C-alpha positions in Angstrom: 29.8 7.4 -33.0 29.1 4.2 -31.0 28.6 6.1 -27.8 25.9 8.3 -29.4 23.8 5.3 -30.6 22.8 4.0 -27.1 23.2 5.2 -23.6 25.5 3.3 -21.2 23.8 0.6 -19.1 24.4 2.5 -15.9 22.5 5.5 -17.3 19.6 3.3 -18.2 19.4 1.9 -14.7 19.7 5.4 -13.3 16.7 6.4 -15.4 14.7 3.4 -14.1 15.5 4.2 -10.5 14.6 7.9 -11.0 11.3 7.0 -12.7 10.3 4.5 -10.1 11.2 7.0 -7.3 9.0 9.7 -8.9 6.0 7.3 -9.0 6.6 6.0 -5.4 7.7 9.2 -3.7 4.3 10.7 -2.9 3.3 7.6 -1.0 6.7 7.0 0.6 7.0 10.6 1.8 3.3 10.8 2.6 2.4 14.0 0.7 -0.7 12.4 -0.8 -2.8 15.2 0.5 -1.3 17.6 -2.1 -3.1 16.0 -5.0 -1.5 18.3 -7.7 2.0 17.3 -6.5 1.0 13.6 -6.6 -0.4 13.8 -10.1 2.7 15.7 -11.3 5.2 13.3 -9.8 3.4 10.2 -11.0 2.9 11.7 -14.5 6.6 12.7 -14.8 7.7 9.3 -13.5 5.6 7.5 -16.1 7.1 9.7 -18.8 10.6 9.0 -17.6 10.0 5.3 -17.5 8.4 5.3 -21.0 11.4 7.1 -22.4 13.8 4.3 -21.5 15.3 2.3 -24.3 14.8 -1.3 -23.4 17.6 -2.6 -25.6 20.0 -0.5 -23.4 19.5 -3.1 -20.6 20.1 -6.1 -22.7 23.1 -5.2 -24.9 26.5 -6.8 -24.3 29.2 -4.6 -22.8 31.7 -2.9 -25.1 34.6 -5.2 -25.7 32.6 -8.4 -25.3 32.6 -10.5 -28.4 
C-alpha cells in the first residue's frame, strides 16, 4: 500500500529529466524549422512537468525515522 501512495524519488527525477528534455530537444537538436514538432514537444514536456508530484522529491527515504 505504501508504494502505491507516492512514486519512488528516482522515478520523480526521471520524469523531470524527460520533461525538460522534451522542452529543450527542438532547440538542442535544431529542428525548430518543423514548427508542429516543436509545439508538440514543448506542449508534452510541459504536461509531463506539470504532472510531477512535488512532495515526491522532498519525502524521506523509506526506513528513515
